DSSP file (Angstrom, degrees, kcal/mol; ACC not computed):
  #  RESIDUE AA STRUCTURE BP1 BP2  ACC     N-H-->O    O-->H-N    N-H-->O    O-->H-N    TCO  KAPPA ALPHA  PHI   PSI    X-CA   Y-CA   Z-CA
    1    1 A M              0   0    0      0, 0.0     2,-0.3     0, 0.0    51,-0.2   0.000 360.0 360.0 360.0 147.2    0.0    0.0    0.0
    2    2 A F  E     -a   52   0A   0     49,-0.7    51,-2.3    51,-0.0     2,-0.3  -0.926 360.0 -92.4-140.7 168.9    1.1    3.5   -0.6
    3    3 A E  E     -a   53   0A   0     -2,-0.3     2,-0.3    49,-0.2    51,-0.2  -0.566  29.6-162.3 -83.7 139.2   -0.1    7.1    0.0
    4    4 A V        +     0   0    0     49,-2.9    51,-0.5    -2,-0.3     2,-0.2  -0.877  13.8 173.3-113.1 155.7   -2.1    9.1   -2.5
    5    5 A N     >  -     0   0    0     -2,-0.3     4,-2.0    49,-0.1     3,-0.5  -0.794  52.2 -76.1-146.4-173.7   -2.5   12.8   -2.4
    6    6 A K  T  4 S+     0   0    0     -2,-0.2     4,-0.3     1,-0.2    53,-0.0   0.772 126.2  55.6 -66.3 -23.9   -3.9   15.6   -4.4
    7    7 A E  T  4 S+     0   0    0      1,-0.1    -1,-0.2     2,-0.1     4,-0.2   0.836 123.4  20.6 -76.8 -33.2   -1.0   15.4   -6.9
    8    8 A N  T  > S+     0   0    0     -3,-0.5     4,-2.9     2,-0.1     5,-0.4   0.439  94.1  97.1-117.9   1.2   -1.3   11.7   -7.7
    9    9 A F  H  X>S+     0   0    0     -4,-2.0     4,-2.7     1,-0.2     5,-1.3   0.917  86.6  48.6 -58.1 -47.2   -4.9   10.8   -6.8
   10   10 A E  I  4>S+     0   0    0     -4,-0.3     5,-1.7     3,-0.2    -1,-0.2   0.940 116.8  41.3 -60.7 -48.8   -6.2   11.2  -10.4
   11   11 A Q  I  45S+     0   0    0     -4,-0.2     4,-0.2     3,-0.2    -2,-0.2   0.944 123.7  36.4 -65.4 -48.9   -3.5    9.1  -11.9
   12   12 A V  I  <5S+     0   0    0     -4,-2.9    -2,-0.2     3,-0.1    -3,-0.2   0.917 133.4  18.7 -74.5 -44.3   -3.4    6.4   -9.3
   13   13 A V  I ><5S+     0   0    0     -4,-2.7     3,-0.7    -5,-0.4    67,-0.4   0.926 127.6  39.8 -95.4 -55.4   -7.0    6.1   -8.4
   14   14 A L  I 3 <S+     0   0    0     -5,-1.3    -3,-0.2     1,-0.2    -4,-0.1   0.800 121.6  41.3 -72.1 -29.2   -9.2    7.6  -11.1
   15   15 A E  T 3 <S+     0   0    0     -5,-1.7    -1,-0.2    -6,-0.3    -2,-0.1   0.375  86.4 124.0 -98.7   3.6   -7.2    6.3  -14.0
   16   16 A S    <   -     0   0    0     -3,-0.7    63,-0.3    -6,-0.2    64,-0.2  -0.346  53.2-152.6 -66.6 142.1   -6.5    2.8  -12.7
   17   17 A T  S    S+     0   0    0      2,-0.1    -1,-0.1    62,-0.1    -4,-0.0   0.593  82.0  67.5 -86.3 -13.0   -7.6   -0.2  -14.7
   18   18 A K  S    S-     0   0    0      1,-0.1    61,-0.2    60,-0.0    31,-0.1  -0.701 101.3 -94.4 -99.6 156.0   -7.9   -2.1  -11.5
   19   19 A P        -     0   0    0      0, 0.0    31,-2.7     0, 0.0     2,-0.5  -0.479  44.7-148.8 -61.7 142.1  -10.5   -1.6   -8.8
   20   20 A V  E     -bC  50  77A   0     57,-2.6    57,-3.0    29,-0.2     2,-0.7  -0.973  10.8-157.4-123.9 125.4   -9.0    0.7   -6.1
   21   21 A L  E     -bC  51  76A   0     29,-2.8    31,-2.5    -2,-0.5     2,-0.5  -0.901  14.8-160.1 -99.6 117.1   -9.8    0.6   -2.4
   22   22 A V  E     -bC  52  75A   0     53,-3.1    53,-2.2    -2,-0.7     2,-0.9  -0.867   6.8-155.3-101.7 125.9   -8.9    4.0   -0.8
   23   23 A D  E     -bC  53  74A   0     29,-2.5    31,-2.5    -2,-0.5     2,-0.5  -0.865   9.8-160.7 -99.1  99.4   -8.4    4.1    3.0
   24   24 A F  E     +bC  54  73A   0     49,-3.0    49,-2.0    -2,-0.9     2,-0.3  -0.733  31.8 147.5 -81.9 124.3   -9.2    7.7    4.0
   25   25 A Y  E     -b   55   0A   0     29,-2.3    31,-2.6    -2,-0.5    32,-0.5  -0.847  40.0-136.9-146.8 175.6   -7.5    8.1    7.5
   26   26 A A    >   -     0   0    0     -2,-0.3     3,-1.4    29,-0.2     7,-0.1  -0.984  25.4-124.2-140.0 149.4   -5.8   10.5    9.9
   27   27 A E  T 3  S+     0   0    0     -2,-0.3     6,-0.1     1,-0.3    -1,-0.1   0.834 111.5  51.6 -60.9 -34.3   -2.8    9.9   12.0
   28   28 A W  T 3  S+     0   0    0     -3,-0.0     2,-0.8     4,-0.0    -1,-0.3   0.517  85.3 104.3 -82.3  -4.4   -4.6   10.9   15.2
   29   29 A C    <>  -     0   0    0     -3,-1.4     4,-1.8     1,-0.2     5,-0.2  -0.694  52.6-165.8 -87.8 109.4   -7.5    8.5   14.5
   30   30 A A  H  > S+     0   0    0     -2,-0.8     4,-1.9     1,-0.2     5,-0.2   0.906  89.7  51.6 -62.0 -44.8   -7.4    5.4   16.7
   31   31 A P  H  > S+     0   0    0      0, 0.0     4,-2.0     0, 0.0    -1,-0.2   0.858 107.6  55.2 -60.7 -32.3  -10.0    3.4   14.7
   32   32 A C  H  > S+     0   0    0      2,-0.2     4,-1.8     1,-0.2    -2,-0.2   0.921 107.4  48.5 -64.5 -42.7   -7.9    4.2   11.6
   33   33 A A  H  < S+     0   0    0     -4,-1.8    -1,-0.2     1,-0.2    -3,-0.1   0.856 111.1  51.0 -66.2 -34.2   -4.8    2.7   13.2
   34   34 A M  H  < S+     0   0    0     -4,-1.9     4,-0.4     1,-0.2    -1,-0.2   0.859 112.9  45.7 -69.7 -35.4   -6.8   -0.4   14.2
   35   35 A L  H >X S+     0   0    0     -4,-2.0     4,-2.1     1,-0.2     3,-0.6   0.773  93.1  80.2 -79.5 -27.0   -8.1   -0.9   10.6
   36   36 A A  H 3X S+     0   0    0     -4,-1.8     4,-2.4     1,-0.2     5,-0.2   0.869  90.4  49.9 -52.8 -47.7   -4.8   -0.3    8.8
   37   37 A P  H 3> S+     0   0    0      0, 0.0     4,-2.1     0, 0.0    -1,-0.2   0.859 110.3  52.6 -61.0 -33.7   -3.3   -3.9    9.4
   38   38 A T  H <> S+     0   0    0     -3,-0.6     4,-2.2    -4,-0.4    -2,-0.2   0.936 110.6  45.9 -66.0 -46.0   -6.6   -5.4    8.1
   39   39 A V  H  X S+     0   0    0     -4,-2.1     4,-2.1     1,-0.2    -1,-0.2   0.895 112.2  52.0 -64.8 -39.6   -6.5   -3.3    4.9
   40   40 A E  H  X S+     0   0    0     -4,-2.4     4,-1.6    -5,-0.2    -1,-0.2   0.897 109.8  49.0 -64.0 -39.8   -2.8   -4.2    4.5
   41   41 A A  H  X S+     0   0    0     -4,-2.1     4,-1.5     1,-0.2    -2,-0.2   0.888 109.9  51.3 -66.7 -39.3   -3.5   -7.9    4.8
   42   42 A M  H  X S+     0   0    0     -4,-2.2     4,-1.0     1,-0.2    -2,-0.2   0.889 105.8  56.1 -63.2 -39.0   -6.4   -7.6    2.3
   43   43 A A  H  < S+     0   0    0     -4,-2.1     3,-0.5     1,-0.2    -1,-0.2   0.892 107.0  49.3 -60.8 -40.5   -4.0   -5.9   -0.1
   44   44 A E  H  < S+     0   0    0     -4,-1.6    -1,-0.2     1,-0.2    -2,-0.2   0.862 114.0  45.6 -65.4 -35.4   -1.6   -8.9    0.1
   45   45 A D  H  < S+     0   0    0     -4,-1.5    -1,-0.2     1,-0.2    -2,-0.2   0.540 113.0  50.4 -87.0  -8.3   -4.5  -11.4   -0.5
   46   46 A H    ><  +     0   0    0     -4,-1.0     3,-1.7    -3,-0.5    -1,-0.2  -0.615  52.7 161.5-133.1  74.4   -6.0   -9.5   -3.4
   47   47 A P  T 3  S+     0   0    0      0, 0.0    -1,-0.1     0, 0.0    -2,-0.1   0.634  71.2  74.4 -69.0 -12.0   -3.4   -8.6   -6.1
   48   48 A E  T 3  S+     0   0    0     -3,-0.1     2,-0.3   -30,-0.0    -2,-0.0   0.587  98.6  54.7 -74.3  -8.6   -6.2   -8.0   -8.6
   49   49 A M  S <  S-     0   0    0     -3,-1.7     2,-0.5    -6,-0.2   -29,-0.2  -0.794  80.2-127.5-120.2 163.7   -7.0   -4.8   -6.8
   50   50 A L  E     - b   0  20A   0    -31,-2.7   -29,-2.8    -2,-0.3     2,-0.5  -0.945  20.5-162.2-110.9 133.5   -5.0   -1.7   -5.8
   51   51 A F  E     + b   0  21A   0     -2,-0.5   -49,-0.7   -31,-0.2     2,-0.3  -0.970  17.2 165.5-118.5 127.0   -5.0   -0.6   -2.1
   52   52 A V  E     -ab   2  22A   0    -31,-2.5   -29,-2.5    -2,-0.5     2,-0.3  -0.898  25.6-135.0-136.4 164.1   -4.0    2.9   -1.2
   53   53 A R  E     -ab   3  23A   0    -51,-2.3   -49,-2.9    -2,-0.3     2,-0.4  -0.917  10.0-164.7-120.2 148.6   -4.2    5.3    1.8
   54   54 A C  E     - b   0  24A   0    -31,-2.5   -29,-2.3    -2,-0.3     2,-0.8  -0.949  14.4-144.8-136.5 114.6   -5.1    9.0    1.8
   55   55 A N  E >>  - b   0  25A   0    -51,-0.5     4,-1.2    -2,-0.4     3,-1.0  -0.679   9.6-161.1 -78.9 108.6   -4.4   11.1    4.9
   56   56 A V  T 34 S+     0   0    0    -31,-2.6     7,-0.2    -2,-0.8    -1,-0.2   0.748  86.8  64.0 -68.7 -22.5   -7.3   13.6    5.0
   57   57 A D  T 34 S+     0   0    0    -32,-0.5     3,-0.3     1,-0.2    -1,-0.3   0.843 112.4  36.5 -66.2 -31.1   -5.4   16.0    7.2
   58   58 A E  T <4 S+     0   0    0     -3,-1.0    -2,-0.2     1,-0.2    -1,-0.2   0.616 127.1  38.1 -92.7 -15.6   -3.0   16.5    4.3
   59   59 A C    >X  +     0   0    0     -4,-1.2     4,-1.9     1,-0.1     3,-0.7  -0.457  64.1 156.2-134.3  59.5   -5.6   16.3    1.6
   60   60 A L  H 3> S+     0   0    0     -3,-0.3     4,-2.7     1,-0.3     5,-0.2   0.876  73.4  59.1 -55.7 -39.8   -8.7   18.0    3.0
   61   61 A E  H 3> S+     0   0    0      1,-0.2     4,-2.5     2,-0.2    -1,-0.3   0.865 106.1  47.8 -62.5 -35.0  -10.1   18.7   -0.5
   62   62 A L  H <> S+     0   0    0     -3,-0.7     4,-2.3     2,-0.2     6,-0.3   0.893 110.5  52.2 -70.1 -39.7  -10.2   15.0   -1.3
   63   63 A G  H  <>S+     0   0    0     -4,-1.9     5,-2.7    -7,-0.2    -2,-0.2   0.917 114.8  42.1 -61.4 -43.5  -11.9   14.3    2.0
   64   64 A F  H ><5S+     0   0    0     -4,-2.7     3,-1.1     3,-0.2    -2,-0.2   0.925 112.5  53.3 -68.5 -44.7  -14.5   16.9    1.2
   65   65 A K  H 3<5S+     0   0    0     -4,-2.5    -2,-0.2     1,-0.3    -1,-0.2   0.889 119.5  33.1 -59.3 -41.2  -14.9   15.9   -2.4
   66   66 A Y  T 3<5S-     0   0    0     -4,-2.3    -1,-0.3    -5,-0.1    -2,-0.2   0.234 109.8-118.4-102.4  13.7  -15.6   12.3   -1.6
   67   67 A R  T < 5 +     0   0    0     -3,-1.1     2,-0.8     1,-0.2     3,-0.4   0.867  61.1 149.6  53.7  42.8  -17.4   12.9    1.7
   68   68 A A      < +     0   0    0     -5,-2.7    -1,-0.2    -6,-0.3     5,-0.1  -0.531  20.9 127.5 -99.4  63.0  -14.8   11.0    3.7
   69   69 A L        +     0   0    0     -2,-0.8     2,-0.4    -5,-0.1    -1,-0.2   0.703  56.8  64.0 -95.9 -24.4  -15.3   13.2    6.8
   70   70 A D  S    S-     0   0    0     -3,-0.4    18,-0.2     2,-0.0    -1,-0.0  -0.873  97.1 -96.0-100.0 135.7  -15.9   10.4    9.3
   71   71 A L  S    S+     0   0    0     -2,-0.4    18,-0.2    16,-0.1   -46,-0.1  -0.817  94.2  25.7-118.6 151.6  -12.9    8.2    9.8
   72   72 A P  S    S+     0   0    0      0, 0.0    16,-3.4     0, 0.0     2,-0.5   0.653  74.4 176.2 -73.7 153.3  -11.9    5.7    8.8
   73   73 A T  E     -CD  24  87A   0    -49,-2.0   -49,-3.0    14,-0.2     2,-0.5  -0.993  12.8-162.9-121.9 126.4  -13.6    5.7    5.5
   74   74 A L  E     -CD  23  86A   0     12,-3.0    12,-2.4    -2,-0.5     2,-0.4  -0.925  12.4-177.5-105.4 132.9  -13.0    3.0    3.0
   75   75 A M  E     -CD  22  85A   0    -53,-2.2   -53,-3.1    -2,-0.5     2,-0.5  -0.993  16.6-147.6-137.1 130.1  -14.1    3.7   -0.6
   76   76 A L  E     -CD  21  84A   0      8,-2.5     7,-3.3    -2,-0.4     8,-1.2  -0.830  13.3-163.8 -98.0 128.3  -14.0    1.4   -3.6
   77   77 A F  E     -CD  20  82A   0    -57,-3.0   -57,-2.6    -2,-0.5     2,-0.4  -0.927   7.4-177.2-110.4 133.4  -13.4    3.1   -7.0
   78   78 A K  E >  S- D   0  81A   0      3,-2.6     3,-1.6    -2,-0.4   -61,-0.1  -0.995  76.8 -10.1-128.8 126.1  -14.1    1.3  -10.3
   79   79 A D  T 3  S-     0   0    0     -2,-0.4   -65,-0.1   -63,-0.3    -1,-0.1   0.868 131.4 -54.4  53.7  39.4  -13.3    3.0  -13.6
   80   80 A G  T 3  S+     0   0    0    -67,-0.4    -1,-0.3     1,-0.2   -66,-0.1   0.523 116.6 110.8  78.1   7.1  -12.7    6.2  -11.7
   81   81 A V  E <  S-D   78   0A   0     -3,-1.6    -3,-2.6   -67,-0.0     2,-0.4  -0.949  71.0-123.2-118.8 130.1  -16.1    6.2  -10.0
   82   82 A P  E     +D   77   0A   0      0, 0.0    -5,-0.3     0, 0.0     3,-0.1  -0.587  38.5 165.0 -70.4 124.9  -16.7    5.6   -6.3
   83   83 A V  E     +     0   0A   0     -7,-3.3     2,-0.3    -2,-0.4    -6,-0.2   0.644  56.9  27.2-117.3 -22.2  -19.0    2.6   -6.1
   84   84 A K  E     -D   76   0A   0     -8,-1.2    -8,-2.5     2,-0.0     2,-0.3  -0.994  59.3-176.4-144.3 150.4  -18.9    1.4   -2.5
   85   85 A K  E     -D   75   0A   0     -2,-0.3     2,-0.4   -10,-0.2   -10,-0.2  -0.999   7.1-175.7-148.0 142.6  -18.2    3.0    0.9
   86   86 A A  E     -D   74   0A   0    -12,-2.4   -12,-3.0    -2,-0.3     2,-0.4  -0.994  12.1-156.8-139.4 136.7  -17.9    1.9    4.5
   87   87 A V  E     +D   73   0A   0     -2,-0.4   -14,-0.2   -14,-0.2   -16,-0.1  -0.917  52.4  14.6-117.2 137.5  -17.4    4.3    7.5
   88   88 A G  S    S-     0   0    0    -16,-3.4     2,-0.2    -2,-0.4   -14,-0.1  -0.102 100.3 -39.9  93.5 167.6  -15.9    3.4   10.8
   89   89 A Y        +     0   0    0    -18,-0.2     2,-0.3   -16,-0.0    -2,-0.1  -0.465  62.4 174.7 -68.7 135.5  -13.9    0.4   12.1
   90   90 A R        -     0   0    0     -2,-0.2     2,-0.1    -4,-0.1    -2,-0.1  -0.978  32.4-107.3-138.8 151.7  -15.1   -2.9   10.8
   91   91 A E    >>  -     0   0    0     -2,-0.3     4,-2.0     1,-0.1     3,-1.4  -0.430  32.6-114.4 -73.5 154.4  -13.7   -6.5   11.1
   92   92 A R  H 3> S+     0   0    0      1,-0.3     4,-2.7     2,-0.2    -1,-0.1   0.865 114.7  63.1 -57.3 -38.8  -12.1   -8.0    8.1
   93   93 A E  H 34 S+     0   0    0      1,-0.2    -1,-0.3     2,-0.2    -2,-0.0   0.744 109.8  41.2 -61.0 -22.8  -14.9  -10.6    7.8
   94   94 A E  H <> S+     0   0    0     -3,-1.4     4,-0.7     2,-0.1    -2,-0.2   0.863 120.8  37.2 -91.3 -43.2  -17.3   -7.8    7.2
   95   95 A I  H  X S+     0   0    0     -4,-2.0     4,-2.5     2,-0.2     5,-0.4   0.842 106.1  63.4 -84.6 -32.0  -15.4   -5.6    4.8
   96   96 A E  H  X S+     0   0    0     -4,-2.7     4,-2.9    -5,-0.2    -1,-0.1   0.944 106.2  43.0 -61.2 -49.5  -13.5   -8.1    2.7
   97   97 A P  H  4 S+     0   0    0      0, 0.0    -1,-0.2     0, 0.0    -2,-0.2   0.858 115.1  52.8 -63.3 -31.5  -16.7   -9.7    1.1
   98   98 A Y  H  < S+     0   0    0     -4,-0.7    -2,-0.2     1,-0.1     3,-0.2   0.915 124.3  22.4 -69.2 -44.7  -18.2   -6.2    0.6
   99   99 A F  H  < S+     0   0    0     -4,-2.5     2,-0.8     1,-0.2    -3,-0.2   0.768 117.0  59.4 -95.9 -28.6  -15.2   -4.7   -1.2
  100  100 A C     <        0   0    0     -4,-2.9    -1,-0.2    -5,-0.4    -2,-0.1  -0.603 360.0 360.0-109.7  71.2  -13.3   -7.7   -2.7
  101  101 A Q              0   0    0     -2,-0.8    -1,-0.2    -3,-0.2    -2,-0.0   0.387 360.0 360.0-108.5 360.0  -15.7   -9.6   -5.0
């Protein structure tokens, strides 16, 4: 997983040929820190997808644009369009089937 920001979001996320799961997070967010290892493990198990993180404190405009104001927010993009969203900490058993089909 790697970081996206306002400079590379369009190229990495919106122009991707693979589905992209974006983890919108903040460093101070405890549920975000709890969710990060789960998302990293999912990334290892699903090479058919791209998994990235976006720090909303550094990219407020992206957080506002995609309404990722409650953290953590996971958002799945397909063909540059957000198609699924989950807010708050969730167990892997809940989020993996939802996002990784």
